[in-house]
C-alpha positions in Angstrom: 18.4 -40.5 154.2 18.2 -39.1 157.7 15.4 -36.7 158.6 16.5 -33.3 159.7 15.1 -31.2 162.6 14.4 -27.5 161.5 16.5 -25.1 163.5 13.4 -23.4 164.9 12.3 -26.7 166.6 15.8 -26.9 168.4 15.1 -23.3 169.7 11.9 -24.2 171.5 12.0 -23.4 175.4 10.5 -26.2 177.5 9.9 -29.8 176.2 11.5 -30.7 173.0 8.6 -31.4 170.7 10.4 -33.1 167.9 11.9 -36.6 168.0 13.7 -38.3 165.0 12.4 -41.8 164.9 13.6 -43.9 162.0 13.7 -41.2 159.3 10.5 -39.6 160.4 9.7 -36.7 162.7 7.2 -37.3 165.4 5.4 -34.1 166.5 4.3 -34.0 170.1 3.0 -30.5 170.1 -0.7 -31.2 171.1 -2.3 -33.1 174.0 -3.9 -35.5 171.5 -0.4 -36.3 170.0 0.9 -37.2 173.5 -2.1 -39.6 174.1 -1.8 -41.0 170.6 1.8 -41.8 171.0 1.7 -43.2 174.6 3.6 -40.3 176.3 3.2 -39.0 179.8 3.5 -35.6 181.0 4.4 -34.6 184.7 4.2 -31.1 186.3 6.9 -30.5 188.7 6.7 -27.6 191.2 10.1 -25.7 191.5 9.1 -24.2 194.8 8.0 -27.1 196.9 9.2 -30.1 194.6 5.6 -31.6 194.4 5.4 -33.7 191.2 2.2 -35.1 189.7 1.5 -37.1 186.5 -1.0 -35.1 184.5 -4.3 -36.8 183.3 -4.0 -36.2 179.6 -7.4 -37.6 178.9 -9.0 -35.2 181.4 -6.9 -32.2 180.0 -8.1 -33.2 176.4 -11.6 -33.4 177.5 -11.2 -29.9 179.2 -9.0 -28.1 176.6 -9.4 -30.2 173.5 -7.2 -32.6 171.8 -5.7 -29.9 169.7 -4.6 -27.7 172.6 -0.8 -27.4 172.7 1.2 -29.5 174.9 4.3 -27.1 175.3 5.4 -25.4 178.4 4.1 -22.1 177.1 0.6 -23.6 176.3 0.0 -25.6 179.6 2.0 -23.9 182.5 -0.1 -20.7 182.6 -3.1 -23.0 183.4 -1.4 -25.0 186.1 -1.0 -24.1 189.8 0.6 -26.3 192.6 -1.1 -27.1 195.9 1.4 -24.7 197.6 0.0 -21.9 195.3 3.1 -21.5 193.2 2.9 -21.1 189.4 6.6 -22.0 189.1 6.0 -25.2 187.2 8.2 -27.4 185.1 7.0 -30.1 182.7 8.5 -33.4 182.2 7.9 -35.6 179.2 8.2 -39.4 179.4 7.0 -42.6 177.7 5.6 -45.6 179.6 9.0 -47.3 179.3 10.9 -44.3 180.8 8.2 -43.2 183.5 9.8 -42.9 186.9 13.4 -43.3 185.8 15.9 -40.7 186.6 15.0 -37.5 188.4 11.4 -38.4 189.2 
């Protein structure tokens, strides 16, 4: 029997927080969950195109492992070197790090 994703999860803006893996749902809505499940998060400046891999361990130490990892939770706390706060987040795993657009 396949797991179903609640409609509210599909309506979330920013990074999709739910992945269906072998009939179970993996929630990646906290910094601790990203660390525990070997995911990476990059911040991308939409103004100057600067992109940096976020240090999730440092973020967890500063904000707590239970702090949200969604766009709405992290972007207000981020600012690019150019001064812009127009930041996008890119989620990846070690296997997909650096492929595609970054």
